[in-house]
Residue frames as a rotation matrix with the C-alpha (Angstrom) as fourth column:
MET 1
0.809 0.515 -0.283 0.95
0.456 -0.246 0.855 24.39
0.371 -0.821 -0.434 -31.54
LYS 2
0.349 -0.676 0.649 3.08
-0.475 -0.725 -0.499 26.95
0.807 -0.134 -0.574 -29.80
PRO 3
-0.470 -0.642 -0.606 5.50
0.195 0.594 -0.780 25.66
0.861 -0.485 -0.154 -27.14
ILE 4
-0.900 0.136 0.415 3.75
-0.432 -0.405 -0.806 27.54
0.058 -0.904 0.423 -24.32
ALA 5
0.098 0.991 -0.094 0.40
-0.978 0.114 0.173 26.04
0.182 0.075 0.980 -25.34
ARG 6
0.218 -0.118 -0.969 1.91
-0.134 0.980 -0.150 22.54
0.967 0.163 0.198 -25.36
LEU 7
-0.814 -0.571 -0.108 3.40
0.072 0.086 -0.994 23.13
0.577 -0.816 -0.029 -21.92
SER 8
-0.582 0.682 0.443 0.03
-0.812 -0.459 -0.359 24.35
-0.042 -0.569 0.821 -20.60
ALA 9
0.390 0.751 -0.533 -1.77
-0.772 0.582 0.257 21.34
0.503 0.311 0.806 -22.02
ALA 10
-0.076 -0.515 -0.854 0.78
0.109 0.847 -0.521 18.93
0.991 -0.133 -0.009 -20.57
LEU 11
-0.938 -0.243 0.247 0.63
-0.182 -0.260 -0.948 20.59
0.295 -0.934 0.200 -17.16
GLY 12
-0.158 0.969 0.190 -3.18
-0.985 -0.167 0.033 20.40
0.064 -0.182 0.981 -17.20
LEU 13
0.416 0.256 -0.873 -2.97
-0.365 0.926 0.098 16.66
0.833 0.278 0.478 -17.98
VAL 14
-0.562 -0.688 -0.459 -0.46
0.205 0.421 -0.883 16.08
0.801 -0.591 -0.095 -15.11
LEU 15
-0.845 0.262 0.467 -2.65
-0.534 -0.486 -0.692 17.96
0.046 -0.834 0.550 -12.64
ALA 16
0.198 0.962 -0.186 -5.81
-0.941 0.239 0.240 16.17
0.275 0.128 0.953 -13.73
THR 17
0.212 -0.184 -0.960 -4.08
-0.095 0.974 -0.207 12.80
0.973 0.135 0.189 -13.49
GLY 18
-0.801 -0.594 -0.073 -2.64
0.055 0.048 -0.997 13.59
0.596 -0.803 -0.006 -10.02
THR 19
-0.475 0.720 0.506 -6.06
-0.880 -0.403 -0.252 14.63
0.023 -0.565 0.825 -8.69
THR 20
0.440 0.699 -0.564 -7.57
-0.706 0.657 0.264 11.35
0.555 0.282 0.783 -9.87
ALA 21
-0.117 -0.598 -0.793 -4.82
0.115 0.785 -0.609 9.27
0.986 -0.163 -0.023 -8.32
LEU 22
-0.910 -0.202 0.361 -5.27
-0.299 -0.283 -0.911 10.94
0.286 -0.938 0.197 -4.90
ALA 23
-0.091 0.970 0.224 -8.97
-0.976 -0.131 0.172 10.25
0.196 -0.203 0.959 -4.94
ALA 24
0.544 0.342 -0.767 -8.40
-0.373 0.917 0.144 6.50
0.752 0.208 0.626 -5.07
GLU 25
-0.539 -0.835 -0.112 -5.93
-0.231 0.275 -0.933 6.30
0.810 -0.477 -0.341 -2.15
GLN 26
0.688 0.722 0.074 -7.07
-0.327 0.218 0.920 4.28
0.648 -0.657 0.386 0.86
THR 27
-0.474 -0.777 0.415 -5.61
-0.777 0.147 -0.612 3.08
0.415 -0.612 -0.673 4.13
ALA 28
0.586 0.588 -0.558 -6.14
-0.260 0.789 0.557 -0.38
0.767 -0.181 0.615 5.63
THR 29
-0.102 -0.596 0.796 -5.08
-0.994 0.035 -0.101 -1.85
0.032 -0.802 -0.596 8.94
LEU 30
0.425 0.118 -0.897 -4.05
-0.278 0.960 -0.006 -5.52
0.861 0.252 0.441 9.05
GLU 31
0.482 -0.313 0.818 -3.35
-0.792 0.245 0.560 -7.69
-0.376 -0.918 -0.130 12.08
VAL 32
0.350 -0.468 -0.812 -0.49
-0.618 0.536 -0.575 -9.95
0.704 0.703 -0.101 10.98
GLN 33
0.898 0.045 0.437 0.29
-0.368 0.622 0.692 -13.23
-0.240 -0.782 0.575 12.82
ASN 34
0.796 -0.589 0.137 3.47
0.597 0.802 -0.024 -15.39
-0.096 0.101 0.990 13.19
VAL 35
0.519 -0.672 0.528 5.81
-0.162 -0.684 -0.711 -12.38
0.839 0.284 -0.464 13.55
SER 36
0.991 -0.021 -0.129 8.16
0.126 0.417 0.900 -14.07
0.034 -0.909 0.416 15.98
CYS 37
0.253 -0.965 -0.062 11.71
0.914 0.218 0.341 -13.23
-0.316 -0.143 0.938 15.00
ILE 38
-0.097 -0.397 -0.913 13.84
0.202 -0.906 0.373 -10.18
-0.975 -0.148 0.168 14.28
THR 39
-0.941 -0.329 -0.073 13.62
-0.016 -0.172 0.985 -10.66
-0.337 0.928 0.157 10.51
CYS 40
-0.429 0.847 0.314 9.83
0.867 0.484 -0.123 -11.26
-0.256 0.219 -0.942 10.37
ALA 41
0.341 0.596 -0.727 8.65
0.391 -0.793 -0.468 -7.63
-0.855 -0.125 -0.503 10.60
PRO 42
-0.354 -0.509 -0.785 10.97
-0.516 -0.594 0.618 -6.48
-0.780 0.623 -0.052 7.76
MET 43
-0.951 0.031 0.308 9.73
0.247 0.678 0.692 -9.39
-0.188 0.734 -0.652 5.65
VAL 44
-0.023 0.999 -0.030 6.11
0.879 0.006 -0.476 -8.35
-0.475 -0.037 -0.879 6.25
ARG 45
0.211 0.070 -0.975 6.97
-0.068 -0.994 -0.086 -4.77
-0.975 0.085 -0.205 5.31
ARG 46
-0.726 -0.593 -0.350 8.73
-0.408 -0.039 0.912 -5.84
-0.554 0.805 -0.214 2.12
THR 47
-0.734 0.515 0.442 5.90
0.640 0.743 0.196 -8.24
-0.228 0.426 -0.875 1.17
LEU 48
0.278 0.906 -0.320 3.29
0.720 -0.417 -0.555 -5.51
-0.636 -0.076 -0.768 1.51
ALA 49
0.052 -0.349 -0.936 5.40
-0.305 -0.898 0.318 -2.85
-0.951 0.269 -0.153 -0.21
ARG 50
-0.887 -0.460 0.049 5.76
-0.122 0.333 0.935 -5.12
-0.446 0.823 -0.351 -3.27
VAL 51
-0.119 0.906 0.406 1.98
0.806 0.327 -0.494 -5.32
-0.580 0.268 -0.769 -3.84
PRO 52
-0.687 -0.114 0.717 1.27
0.616 -0.614 0.493 -3.10
0.384 0.781 0.492 -6.89
GLY 53
0.171 0.789 0.591 -0.40
0.286 -0.614 0.736 0.12
0.943 0.043 -0.330 -5.76
VAL 54
0.674 0.016 -0.739 0.97
0.739 -0.006 0.674 0.17
0.006 -1.000 -0.016 -2.23
SER 55
0.451 -0.474 0.756 2.60
0.109 -0.812 -0.574 3.54
0.886 0.341 -0.314 -1.43
ARG 56
-0.254 -0.553 0.794 3.28
-0.757 -0.398 -0.519 3.24
0.602 -0.732 -0.318 2.30
VAL 57
0.415 0.335 -0.846 3.58
0.283 0.836 0.470 0.58
0.864 -0.435 0.252 5.00
ALA 58
-0.213 -0.426 0.879 3.87
-0.770 -0.480 -0.419 1.34
0.601 -0.766 -0.226 8.71
LEU 59
0.092 0.200 -0.975 4.27
0.254 0.943 0.217 -1.41
0.963 -0.267 0.036 11.28
SER 60
0.024 -0.031 0.999 3.65
-0.935 -0.356 0.011 -1.59
0.355 -0.934 -0.037 15.01
GLU 61
-0.301 -0.314 -0.901 5.01
-0.140 0.949 -0.283 -4.73
0.943 0.041 -0.329 16.72
GLY 62
-0.312 0.106 0.944 3.84
-0.944 -0.143 -0.296 -6.55
0.104 -0.984 0.145 19.83
ASN 63
-0.187 0.227 0.956 3.62
-0.633 0.716 -0.294 -10.12
-0.751 -0.660 0.010 21.24
GLY 64
-0.620 -0.185 0.762 4.04
0.284 0.853 0.438 -12.11
-0.731 0.488 -0.476 18.04
THR 65
0.361 0.720 0.592 1.70
0.897 -0.094 -0.433 -9.96
-0.256 0.688 -0.680 15.98
VAL 66
-0.837 -0.523 -0.161 2.19
0.436 -0.815 0.381 -6.86
-0.330 0.249 0.910 13.94
THR 67
0.400 0.893 -0.205 -0.33
0.507 -0.402 -0.762 -4.17
-0.763 0.201 -0.614 13.12
ALA 68
-0.671 -0.600 0.436 0.34
0.672 -0.244 0.699 -3.01
-0.313 0.762 0.567 9.58
THR 69
0.337 0.689 -0.641 -1.13
0.135 -0.710 -0.691 0.29
-0.932 0.147 -0.333 8.34
VAL 70
-0.531 -0.471 0.704 -1.01
0.686 0.249 0.684 0.18
-0.497 0.846 0.191 4.56
THR 71
0.104 0.469 -0.877 -1.74
-0.330 -0.816 -0.475 3.10
-0.938 0.339 0.070 2.23
PHE 72
-0.638 -0.317 0.702 -2.65
0.440 0.599 0.669 1.98
-0.633 0.735 -0.242 -1.29
ASP 73
-0.728 0.387 -0.565 -4.25
-0.668 -0.584 0.461 2.96
-0.151 0.714 0.684 -4.59
ALA 74
-0.209 0.739 0.640 -7.69
-0.239 0.596 -0.766 1.32
-0.948 -0.313 0.052 -4.60
ALA 75
0.638 0.377 -0.671 -7.68
-0.717 -0.026 -0.697 1.35
-0.280 0.926 0.254 -8.38
ARG 76
-0.028 -0.764 -0.644 -4.67
-0.818 0.388 -0.424 -1.00
0.574 0.515 -0.636 -8.39
THR 77
-0.750 -0.242 -0.616 -5.19
0.109 0.872 -0.477 -3.28
0.652 -0.425 -0.628 -5.39
ASP 78
0.341 0.850 0.401 -7.54
-0.485 -0.207 0.850 -4.05
0.806 -0.484 0.342 -2.48
ILE 79
0.124 -0.230 0.965 -7.46
-0.988 0.065 0.142 -5.36
-0.095 -0.971 -0.219 1.07
ALA 80
0.896 0.243 0.373 -7.96
-0.223 0.970 -0.096 -8.96
-0.385 0.003 0.923 -0.06
ALA 81
0.717 -0.692 -0.082 -4.76
0.113 0.231 -0.966 -8.74
0.687 0.684 0.244 -2.14
LEU 82
0.032 -0.711 0.702 -2.86
-0.784 -0.454 -0.424 -7.40
0.620 -0.537 -0.572 0.88
VAL 83
0.421 0.229 0.878 -4.14
-0.786 0.576 0.226 -10.29
-0.454 -0.785 0.422 3.05
ARG 84
0.997 -0.061 0.050 -3.21
0.078 0.835 -0.545 -12.81
-0.008 0.547 0.837 0.31
ALA 85
0.462 -0.883 0.086 0.30
-0.282 -0.238 -0.929 -11.36
0.841 0.405 -0.359 0.07
THR 86
-0.123 -0.517 0.847 1.10
-0.969 -0.122 -0.215 -11.64
0.214 -0.847 -0.486 3.76
THR 87
0.597 0.428 0.679 -0.56
-0.585 0.811 0.004 -15.07
-0.548 -0.400 0.734 4.07
GLY 88
0.960 -0.241 -0.142 1.36
0.032 0.599 -0.800 -16.37
0.278 0.763 0.583 1.06
ALA 89
0.122 -0.966 0.229 4.58
-0.435 -0.260 -0.862 -15.21
0.892 0.006 -0.452 2.72
GLY 90
-0.301 -0.230 -0.926 3.77
0.510 0.781 -0.360 -17.21
0.806 -0.580 -0.118 5.85
PHE 91
-0.979 -0.007 -0.205 2.24
0.172 -0.572 -0.802 -14.42
-0.111 -0.820 0.562 7.86
PRO 92
-0.275 0.945 0.179 -1.57
0.868 0.164 0.469 -14.88
0.414 0.284 -0.865 7.98
SER 93
-0.988 -0.022 -0.155 -3.40
0.084 -0.910 -0.405 -11.58
-0.133 -0.414 0.901 8.41
ARG 94
-0.101 0.981 0.166 -6.83
0.989 0.082 0.120 -10.14
0.104 0.177 -0.979 8.65
ALA 95
-0.464 0.027 0.886 -8.23
0.186 -0.974 0.127 -6.63
0.866 0.223 0.447 8.20
VAL 96
-0.367 0.343 -0.865 -9.21
0.920 -0.006 -0.392 -4.82
-0.140 -0.939 -0.313 11.38
GLN 97
0.513 0.677 0.527 -11.40
0.707 -0.682 0.189 -1.77
0.488 0.276 -0.828 11.86
């Protein structure tokens, strides 16, 4: 196969794969409890970021709770796994609409 044909085939594969990955991306909002100290919110962020498939975590703090907006690949994880991760780290959470 000629080098230009190989490059075109590889580029097509990358583009096709990228389109599929974007289609599975979802966002969930969690209400996280027990966030009471200065180190708690960063711990929640790290805990969620370490879940396979999570690409973004944004937190909004207030009165002992945190609202976490999490963007993730639905083919790799789900909301239940996000809730289990925070709960296992000592920060019970629930999905909110």
